[in-house]
N, C-alpha and C positions, 0 to 999 in steps of 0.2 A: 166433548172434546176430544180432540187426537192426542193420543201420547206421544213423548219425545220419539219413541221408536218408531210409529207410526207415521209421524213427522218426516222421519229421515227416508222412508222407503217413498212417501209420496212426493216430498221434493228430488229425489232422485229420478223417478219416472218422468217429471215434469222436467227437469234439466235435459235428460237424454231424447225427449219427445220433441222440445224445442230444436234440439242441437244436432240430432242425427235422423229422427224420425223413426227410430227403429229401438224402442226400449226392450230388449229381451232380457230375460230372466239373467242370464251371463251377464250382461253388460250392467244391470242393475248390481250384481255381486261384486264385479271387477270396481265398479265405481265406489260404491260403499265399502270395499275391503273385507267382505263377508262372504262366507261359504256358500254354494248355490243350494244346498239343502235348508239352509238358514231363509233365502229368499222364497222357496218355494213355499214353506210353511209360514212366511209373514203373508204372503200372495193368496193365500187361503184365506186368511182373516179379512183381508183388505176386500177380497170378492164378496166374503159373507158379508161385511159391512156397507157392501155397495160402493165403495170407493174406487174399484179397479174391475176391469173386465178384459177380456182377450179380444183382439182384433180379428179372429179367425185366421191368422197366419202366425200364432204363437208368441206375436208383440203383445206388451201388455198397454192398456189404454186406461186413461183417468176417466171415470164417469164424471158428469155435471157437478155431482155432491164431491167427488174426490178432486176437481180440478180446482173448486173452489177452496177447500181445505188447502192444496198444494200451493196456492196462490199465495195465502195468508201466511205461510211459512216462508216462501221466497221473499216475499214483501219485508217481512222481518227481518230476514238475513241480511237483505240488502241495504236496509237502512241501518242496522248493527255495524254492517261494514262501512258504511259512509261516516258512521259517528268516530269508529275506531281510527279509521283513516283521517279524517278531515280534523279532528279535534283532539283525539290522543296521540295523532302522529306516529301510529303503527305502519309498517309498510304492508304491501299487496299482500303477501302470505301471510302475515300475522293478523291482518283484519280478515281475512277470510277464516283462517283457523278458531280466533275468537267468538267471530258472529256465530258459528255454529252452536256455541256455548249459550250466548245471548239471545240467540232467536226464539228459545222455547219460553223466555221470560218476559218477554215484552206483551203487556196487556193492550187492549186497543186504545186505552188512554195515553199510554205511555207511547205507543206507537205513534198515534197522532201529534202528541206534543213533541217528540222526537223529529217528526218529519217537517213541523213547522220552524223548531229552534235550528234545522239544519239548512232552511231557506228553500224548502220543498223541492229536493231534488229528484229526479225523475231516472237516475241511473246509480249504478254501485260505482265505485273506483274504478272497477275494470270495464265498465262502459255497458255492463247488461242492464236492461231497462226493469224497474221496479214496477211488478204488477199494480196495475190499480191507478198507478201514480204517472205511468208513461204514455205520451201518445203513441199508438201503433202504427200510425202512418209516417210515411217516410222514403227516403231512397231505399232502393232493393240492395240489397247486401250480398256479398259472396265472400268466400276465404280470399287471402292474399295469394293462396298458391294457386287460384283460378284466374288471376290478373294478367292480362295480355302485356307483353313488353310495349313500351310506349304511353301505357295508361296510366294517368293520374289518381290517387286515390287518398282516403282519409279514413285511419285508424278509426273503427267503429267501437269494437269491443274484443275482449279475449273470452275464449270457450270457458264456460263456468266448469266444463269438466275437469280442466287443467289450475284452476285457481289455487288449489291446494298444494299445487309443486313449486316448492320455494326455488329451486333451483333456476327453474324453468321461467317464473316471473322475475326474477333477478336479471336473467338474459335479457328479457324485455325492457326492462329499465335500462339497463346499461346501452342497448342499442337505439334507446331514445322511443320504442315502437310503443306508446301508451294513447288511449283514447284523444283523438284531435289532432294527432302527428299527422303532415301531408306528406306524401312519397310518391316517387314516381319510379315504377318499374322498368329496367332497362334491359334485364335480360331474366328469362324464366326457362331452366332446363331441369331434366330429372335430378340433377345434382344441388340444386337450390336456386334463390333468385338474387339477382344484384338490383339493388335500389340506390335511388339519389334521394338522399334526405338532406336538403337544404344543399350545402356546398360538401356535403360527404357522400362518398359511395359507400354502401354496407353491403355485406353478403348476409343472407339470411337462410337458414336451413330449410329445407322443404318441409318437415315435420314441425316447423314453427310456423312457417306460413300457411299450414294447414289450421291452424288453431286460432288466427287471427280474421274475425270479420271486419272488411272494410266497405267503404261506400263511392262512389264516384265524386271526383271534386269540384 
């Protein structure tokens, strides 16, 4: 069984692999808020245990064994987020923060019962799919920043990498940019985007738009 420290590294590599395709050691360090030497030391252990390997270009890659372990952690994390948000009423940032503590304590039995009691959710509150419980098929996704003027889209999810940024998540909620929200891009420039959301026109900074995945409406 993986320790909580190992699980944090596996989770980080999983998230970075899904969202950037380039989980280099420096990015893992930045994501977890640890020093590069700490990551180097941890990667030695994970490689020794057959959980991680290099891709030949200095990026890290989960082995089949590592991926299975990472998906368990991410599944428990996103279920815990769902419970903290739906049942306890925590906000977006709070549910993400608390889920990091809860994810290590959930047994397979509690995980299954929790999923059933929550109505069998397939995503976390931020829209990210729960591994093993979500259908991988669906409309192709792209970032809001890549959306052309005139295109109508639906907000699908927030990048996991920024779920811990309380101010950023508060900004999204204030703008109404939550999963399921429909909007139309009217302008897309280097300064940011202008979108129509219902009867409102809203300005969205480019960095914010880069952290949102959308699908065609």
